[in-house]
N, C-alpha and C positions, 0 to 999 in steps of 0.2 A: 529356607523356605521362601524368603522374600525374593532372592535372586532368581530362583527357579520359577516363581510366579511371574516375574517380570519378563523372563525369557519366553514363557508360554504366551504372554500377552503380546510381545513383539512379533512372534511367529503368527499369531492369530490376526494381527493387524498388518502383517506384511512389512514389518519394519526392519527385519534382520538384514545384514549386509548382503548375504547371498540372494535373498529375495529381491532386494533393490537392484542388484547387479543383473538378475534375470529380467526384471521389468525393463531396465534400460536396454538390454540386448534385444529383447523382443520388439520394443518400441522403435529402436533404430533400424531393425531389420525390415519393418513394414512401413517406415516413414521416409519418404524421399525429401531430403533437405534442399529446398530450392534457394537460390540467391535472393536476398531481399529485393523487393520492388523499389521503384524510385518514388513511390507514393505511400510510404508507411503511415498507418493510422495508430495513434496511441489510444488505448482503451483504459479508462479508469473504472475500477470496480469498488463500489462504496456500500458497506453494510450499515444499516441504520437501526438503532435500538427501537423497540416498540414503544408506543405511547404509554402503555401500562408500566413498562419497566423504567422509563426515563424519569430521573428525579425531577426534571423541569422540562416539559415538552417544548415550551416556547424557546427556551435556551438551546435545546437540542436542534430545533429547526433553524435558529439563528446561526449556530455553529456550522451546520450543514451549508447554509447559504454562503457563509464566508469561504468555506472550502470550495464550493462550486464557483464562486466569484474568482478564486485563484485559478481555476481552469479557464473560465471565460477571459481572464486577463492574459492568457498565453499569447505570445507573439506569433505563434504558428497555429492555425485553426484546425490542423489535422488531428483532431481528437474526438472521442466520444466518451460519455460517462453513463454508467448504469448504477442506479441506487436501488437497493433491495431492502424492503422492510415490511412489517405487518401493516403499518399505517402510512398513508401518503402524507408527507410533511406539509405544513402550512407555509404559505408565502413563497413557495418555490414554483417557478415556471418550468414545466417539462415540455420537451419537443423531441425532434429526431436526434439532436446532439446530446441531450441529457434526458434519459428515459427512466421511469420508475417501474420497478418490478415488484408486484405484491408477493410477499413471502408465502411459500406454501406450508410453512411449519408453524408450530405453536411458539410463543415467546418464552421459552425456557431461559434460564439465567444466561447460559452461553450458547447462543444459536448461530454464532459466527460461521461455523463450518457449514451449516445447512445453507445459509445465504450465499456463502462463497461458492458452493457447488451449484446452486441455482443460477447464479450469474454466469458461471463458466458454461453451463449447459445451454443457456440462452444465447450466449455469444457464439458458441460453436455451431448452433443451429441457424443463426440469423446473419452472422458477419461473414463476408466473403473477401476480406482483405487480409493483409499481413501487417506486422508492426510489433508493438510492444504493449504488454498487458501489465497494468500496475494496480495492485490493491492499495486503496487509500482510505484512511480513517476519516470519518465524517466530521472531523474537527481540526484537521491539520492543514497546512498551507504549502503550496508548491511554488517554487521560483518561476517567474513569468517566462524565462528562457528555457525551461526544462524540455518542453515538447519540441521547440526549435532545435535544441541540441540533439535530441534523439533522432529527429527526422533528417537533419543535415548530416550528422555523423553516421547514422544508420549502420551500425556494426553487425547486424544480423544475429546478435547474441543476447544483448540486454544491457541494462544500466542499473547502478545502485547508488544510493546516497551514502557517501562516506562522511562528508562534512555537511553540517547543517546547524540548526539552533534549537534550543529548548526555551519556550516562552511561558513563564508563570503568569497566567492571566490575572489572577486575583491581586498579585503584588506588582504587576507591571514591570517584570524583570526578564531579561533575556541573557542566555549564556551560550557560548559556542559548544558544539558537540562534534567529535570526530576523532579519527585515528591520531591526528596531530593536535587534538584538543587537550584540555586540562588533565584528563585522566586516561587519555589514550584509547577510549572505547568508541568505536565507530558508531555513527548515527544508525546504521542498519541493524546494529545489535540492540538498540534501545527502542526504536520506533517502527511500527508496522508499515508506515507510509514511506517505503524505502526502495523497493525493487520493481523495476520494469523489465519483465522477461519476454523473450521472443515468443511470438505466436505466428501461425500461418494457416489460415482457413481458406485459402484460395482454391485448393484442390481436394479438400476433404476435412475431416474432423479429428484427425489423429492428435493434434496438439491439445485437444481437450484433456487427454490423459496426462500430458506433461504439466499443464496448468494445475490440474488437481493434485499433483505431487508437491506443488509449491505451497507449503503450509506454514511452518514456523519461520518467521522472517529472518531470524539469525542464521538459518541453515540453507536459505535459498541459493546463495551464490555457489556453495559447495555442491548442492544438488544439481543445479544447472550445469556445472562442470562435468558431473557424471554423465549427463545427457549429451555432452559434447559442445556446450555453449559457454564460452569464456566471457562473462559479463565484465563491463568496465565501469569505473566510478565516474559520476558527473564531475567535471573539472571546476566546480564552484559549489558553495553551500546551497544545496538544491531544495531544502524543505525546512519547515518549522514544525516542531513537535509541540503542540499546544497542551498545556497541563493546568491543573488546579482551577478549572472553571466549573467544577461540580458535576460534570457529565462524563468524565473519563471512565473507561472500563476498568483501568487499574485502580481508580478511586473507589469504584463499586466493590473492588476486591480488597480494599484496605491497603494498597501498595503505593500511595501517593507521597508519603512523607519523605522518602529517600530522594525523590525527584525534586521536590520543593527545596530540600536541603542542598542538592546539587546546584540548582540555579542560584540559591542564596550565596553559596560559597564561591561560585565562579562567574557571577553576574558581570556583564560588561558595564563599565562605569563611565566610559568616554561618551558624553552626550552626542557628539557628532556621529560616532559609530552607531549608536543606538538609533539615531534619527535616520541614518542611511538604511539600516536593516528594516526599520518600520516602513520606510518609503518604498523599498524594493518589493516587500511583501504586502504592501497596502494595509498594514496593521493600524487600526484606529481610524480608518477612512471609511 
């Protein structure tokens, strides 16, 4: 009964292999894939929890500011960020480069999908560039050379974070994460702030459908491959997954202990290495 019910649900949601194959074929048939321009723009899509749902709204706003600061610290300025939430965060300056979108939906426990779709719809309607679209959590940090790498390499497919770090805020400990890391699990399999996928809204909105298909972060690379885009890893540890600060979604779901234990087990102990990581990502500054 359980397997049959799951199959019916997959068909209803369009998740079966033949439905996905049909989606890809139809999309590729009506979408002309142009070469990437020489001025790609990286777009960051950030979902923000509502004030009512946040355990500590001030901390939530502070975490978001730290994330946005990591965007502002990029060595290449060709990026834009869209923050979507029910409540405009305190202490954040919004402008043309960083815009706030008021969420259209109620603040149910998991409204991430609603906000994701709203940002994509807004981008498809208002953005006339091509480049790379990256969902980013409102509490993680991006390496300052990430945008520079995407814009200069500009592979026309996308980029993913294979190697990065996990930082336990409460205990001030950092551990490496990646395919070559302590347990061999890639960063993109652990953290949602990991994949920058190709978009192109120069001549239409067809890429809106592709972006809406990029849901579970651990499956994005394979799904982009189905659409004909072979993403490449950043050649350096490109992001920090910030945990144990009291505002994580996984903590709200009761799934934080394993991550804290991971950092505790594999924490970097060399003071020089720790200092270098904090300096690069501006941790504690």
